[in-house]
N, C-alpha and C positions, 0 to 999 in steps of 0.2 A: 503493500500498501503506500501511496508517495507523502512523501514526508507534505505538512504544508507550510506555506510560506508564509502565512500569516492568521494571527491571531481571529478570534472572532470579535474584532474591533469596535471600539467606539464610533466608529468611522461608519461602518455597514451598517448601525443598529439605528444611528439617531435619523433623523428628521433632514430632506435637502435641505432646511435653513442652517441646521447643523452643522452640515457637510460644505457649506458656505464663511461659513465661521471656522471650521478648521485650517480651509485651503488660504484664507486671511491669513489667518496663524503661522503657516508654514509660510506665507511668502513674509511673513515678518520679520520670523527667525532666520533666514535664510538673508535678509537687511541688516540682520543685526553682524552675522560675520564676515560680509563684504564692509560696515565700515567697522569695525574691530582689526580687520586686515588693512587698511585702506589708512590706518591711525595709527598701527606699528610701523607703516611702506614711510608715514611722514614723519618720525620718530628716528627712524634710520643715522641720518647726518646727523644730527643734532647727538644723539649718544657717542656716534662715534671723534666725536671734535672734544666732549665733556667727558669724554673719558679716557682722555688720549688714547687709540687704539688704532694700530696700525689694520694693515688692510687682513692679513690674517687670521690676527687676536680678531677682529672683528666675526669673520669669515666663523670662525669659533665658536663666536657667541652667538651667531645666529643659528648655526646647531640645535641651541639649547631648545630654540620656537621647533624645531619637528619631532628633534627625541620629545618633547613634554606630547605633543599631538600624537607619535606615534605610540607611545604607549598608553596615552588615557582614550582613544578611540577600542581598543578593546573592551579595555572593560567600563567602556560607557555602553557598550552595547548587551555587555554580561548582566552590566545593572538594570538599565531597561527594560532585558527581560524580566529580571526577577520582583524587580520595585517598581519601577513605570520612568515612563518618559519624566516626568516634572521632577521629581526628585535632582535626574540626572542634569537639567534643562536649568533648574536652579544652582546646583553645585557651578554647572559651566561659568553661567554668567556672575556667579556669584567670586569665580577667578579670573576672568576679564576684568572686574571691577577693581579688584583687591593688586592686581598687577599693572595695571597701564597708568594708574600718577608714582610708580616709583618707578615706570623706564620714562616718563618725563621729567623726572626729578632726578634718579639715583647718577651719579657717576663716579662709581667704581664698580670694577666686574665684578668685584665677591658680591655684591647688591644686584645688580643687572643681570649675571646668570639664574639666579634662583629666582627673580622675579620673572624670568622670561620663559623659563621652565614651566613658573604656574598660569603666564600666559597663554601656552603651547596649550598646555593641558588644558586648561578653561576655554580655549578654539576648539579643540579635538574634541572635546564631549559636547556643545553644541555640534559644532559639523557633524557629528556622528548621528545625534539624535535625532536633528533636524530631516536629517535624511529619510532615515525610519521614518517618522510621523509621514515625510515624503511618498513613499514610496505605499502605503496605508491610504493616505487621501485619494492617492491615484487610481488604487484598487477601486476605492469605494467608488469613486465616479464614474469608473469604465468607461475612462477616456485619457487622452495625453497632454499629462499636467507640466510633468519631471524637467520638461526645456523650460515653462515658465518658474514655476520656483529656481532653478541655477541662475534664469537672465534678473532674478530680484538681486541674487549675489552679485552679480556682473555690474549690476547697478548700484549697489550700495558700494563697492568698489570704487567708480568711478567719482557718484556723489561727494565719497569719505576723503578721495583724495583730493577735490577739486575746494570744498569746506575747509579742509587742514587745511592745504593752503595758502586759502584765503585767509583763514585766522591768522596763520603764523605771519603772513606778508601785511597784514594792518597792527600786529605786535601785542597780539595776544600771550604770545610763549609758550612752549608747550605743556605747561600745566593746565593755564585755559586750553588750549586745542583738545589738551586730553578731556578733559570735566567736560566740554563742550559734548564728546562722543560719546562719554558714559552717560552725560543726559539723556542722550537720543536713543543710548541702547535701552538706559531703564524704559522710555517713553514705550519703544520698541515691542519689549518681553511685558510690562503691561497689558497692554493692545492685546497680543498673540496668547498671554494667558488662560482667557476663556476657553477658545478652542484648540485647545491641547491636548493631545490623546491621552485619557490614560494610561492604555497599554498598546501597544502597537507590534507585537513577536510576541507567537510562540512561546510557551516553557518548555515541549517540546526539544529534543535534542540538547548538546552540551551548553551551556556556556561561553566556550573558548575553545576551536579547533583549528589546524589548521590548512588551510582552504585548498578543498580537492573540486575535483571534475570541472562544470562552469565557471564554480566561484573564481577554480582558479587560472582559468579564460579571460573570465572578468575582468579582474586583478589584472593582469599582465600587461591588455588589451586600453587598460584606464590608464596604466604608469606610462604605455608611450608617451597618450595624449598629453598628462598632466607636465611628464616629462620635455613634453615640445613646449610646453608653453611654462616653465621656467625658462627653458630656455631664450625661449620670444625675451621675454621680463628680463634678463642677465644678458644676455651679448646680442641683442640686436643694437642695441647703441652702438654699442663696442665696436658691431661690421662693417654702420651705417659710414665711422668717424674713419676705422682700420682700414678700410677696403675699400671701400664709395665714395671718401674723401671729403663726406660730410660737415658740418661745420656742427661742434660740438650744442652747440646751444638749440641746435633742431633736428640732434641726436635719437632721440625721446618721440620724434616723429613715428620709426616702425612701433613702438608696441603700443601707441596711442593706437596707430593703424586698427593694430589686433585688436585692441582691449572696442574701441567702440565697434568694430563688426562681428564681433563674438555677444557685447549685450544685442546688438540688432536680432544676429540671428539668434540669440535665447529667450528674446521675447516675444519672439514670432513663432521659434521653436512649437510650441505645441501644435499650432499651423500644419508646420511643413513637415512635421511626425505623422500626422493624423492623413496626409492627404501622403507621402511618398511609401509612408511603414516605413517599422522602426529598423530593419536591415541593409534597407536603400541608403537611410543617413547613415551607418556605420562605410556604405560600397562608397557612396557619394562622398560623405565628411572627411572619412578618409585618402581616399583622390584627391577632391578640391586642395587639402591640406598638404598635402606629399608636389602637388605643382605648386602649392604657396612657394616653399622652401624652395625647390626646382629653378621655379621664376629669377629667387632673391639673390640663386650662384650666377646661371646664363645669364641674364643681363645686366649688365658691367653699369646704371644710370643708376642712380639714386631712385628715381621718384619710381621705374617697375621693384627697386627693393621695396619699397615704402607698399607698393601693392601685393608684392610678392607674400607680405607679412598680413597684407587685409584678407589676402584669400587665406592663408591660415586657420585666423580669427572666424573667418566663416565656414570654414572645413572642422575646425575643432568645437565647435560652438555645443550642438546639439548630441554629438560626438557623448560623452560623459554622462547626461541626462539617461541617454537610451540605458546603457549601461547600469546606471542605476536602476533601472525599470527594471532591467535584465536578472539583476542581484535579487529583489525581491520576489520576481517571477520563478528563477529557478527552483527546485524541486531535489536537489544532490545534501542541501543545509539549510537549518531553517533561517529568516531576514535575521533575527536579531545577533547572525555571524557575521553571514555571509556580506551584511552593509555594510558595517567593522571593515569588515576584511578587507573590502575593496577600496574604500575610503583612504587604509594606514597604504593598500599599496598606490593609489593615488600619492599619496605624502611620500612616500617612495621615492616615487616618481619626482617630484619638487624637488627634493633634497638631490639626491644623485643627477637629476639633469645639467643642471649650470654646472657640476666637476668632470662628468661624462663628455662634455661637451669640450673643456678646455682640455682634455686630457689627448684627447684624440684630435683638437687643434694641435695640440705641442706638438704634436707624433708625426700630422701632415700640414691640414689647414684649416680654417674655420670654415670654408666652403667645403673640404668634405666632410665636413663636422655634420653641417647640416642636409649636405646629401644625404648620412647616413640616417639621420631623424627620416628623412622624405621614404628611405626605404623602409622604417621602422613603418611608417604609415600604410604604408602598401598592405604591410602585415594588418593593421588593423582591415584596411579595408576587405580583403579577405574573411578573418577574423569571423566576421557576422553570421555569412553562410553555417557556420558550426551550436549558430544560439539561435534561443526556442525563445522568441518573447509571447 
C-alpha cells in the first residue's frame, strides 16, 4: 500500500473561505523569508568593514548561515510532523528576530558567528515549514500554486533589497534598517497566523531518513538549480567586469536581469504550469536556462551577457516550485521528510555553487565553468521524464 504524502490536513477539511486564508498565510510566510534574506544581504558589506574581515574570513563567516540552515531544516521537518507547524514557525521567526539586531551591530567574529548560525537556523526553520504548508495548500486547492508562493519570496527579496538600500542611503543606519525589517516580519507573521495549518504532514514513517528514490532525484535536480542561482549571484558581476569589460558600477545588471525575470516568471508561474504541465516546465525551463548560460559565453558583448542572465532567470523560475510539488506528491517517503530533504539539497547547492565555479574557473576559465553549469541544466531538463506529478 503506498505511503500517503500528506495527512488529512486542515487544508483539506476546511471551507473554501478558510482555504483562501491559508493561501494568503502561505504567501506572507514566503515574503518573510524574502525580506529576511534581503536584509542580511544589505548588512554583509557593513559587517565586513565593522569587524575588519578579509575576504577569506568573511567567506568562513558566511558559511555559518548555510550551516545553521542545513542543520535546522531536517529538525524542523521532524518537529513539524510531531508538534505541528505553528511551534516551528514561532521558533524560526523568534530566532530571526533575536539574531538580526546582533548582526546589525556586532563588530567581532565571536559574536557574529553564533548570531549568523542562529539567523540561518531560523531562516531554515521558516523555509522548511512554509514549504510544507505550501505543499498542503496546493494539494487541497487541486491546482498549481507553488510558483506563485515562491514568487512572493522573490518579490520579498527585491522589495526588501530596495527598501534596505533606501533606508541605509538616507541615514537610518544598520540597526534602524534591521528594526524596520523586523517590524515588517512581525506584521507579516501576525497576518499569517490565522491561516497557518496546525498539521501539514503525516506521522507515518520516520522523522528523519536518508533521501531515496524519487526524493533523491528531486533533491539532486533542486541542487543543480540552486547551484546555478548561487553562481549567478556571486559570479555574474565578476564575469561582466573581467570578461566583458563592463564598468564595475554597472556590473549588477546581470543579477538584476536574472532577478527580474525570475520574479515575473514565478508570479505568472501558476498559469504557465497549468497550461504547459510540470514535466514540460522542467524540460523547457532547463533548456532555457542552459541556453542563457551558453549565450553569456558565446556572444562577447555585455548586452548579450545580461540578456543571457535574463534567460537563466526565466528558465529557472518555475523549476524549483515544480520540484517541491513533486516532493509533496511522491510516495517513497512522507512529506515531512521529503520536503526538508529537498530544501536541504537546495541550500547545499547555494553553498557549493560559488566555490565549485571558482575551482572550475581556476582550473580552466570562468566561461568553461558556466558551460559546465549549462550541461548540468540540460540534465535537469532530461530528469523530469523520470518524475511523476
